[in-house]
C-alpha angles and dihedrals in degrees: 000000000000127000093262089061093041098055096066090046090052091048090052090051091048092049091049092048091050089056092047091049092050091049091049091048092049091055087059100034108018094196097054116126130206089255090055088062089066086069105024090159086078086075114062089196090061094038091059100036113106097203092051090048091049093051089046089054092051089054092050090050091054090050089051091052092047091052092049091050092048090050092049091050094052096050 
């Protein structure tokens, strides 16, 4: 699989993880919006919740892989 094939797969994984993160956040703070997830530290309940932090870390990991693939593709 080359990077051109990998990028859409990574985007699909990122989109799915964003949905999972929002769902997790809404179980903790029902009124949270997708924009709120850009600054989750505004919600102490999210800031201190280990499952939310784990899912947020998974999303960040996927973003890191996507950035590495994009960098490899452009070099």
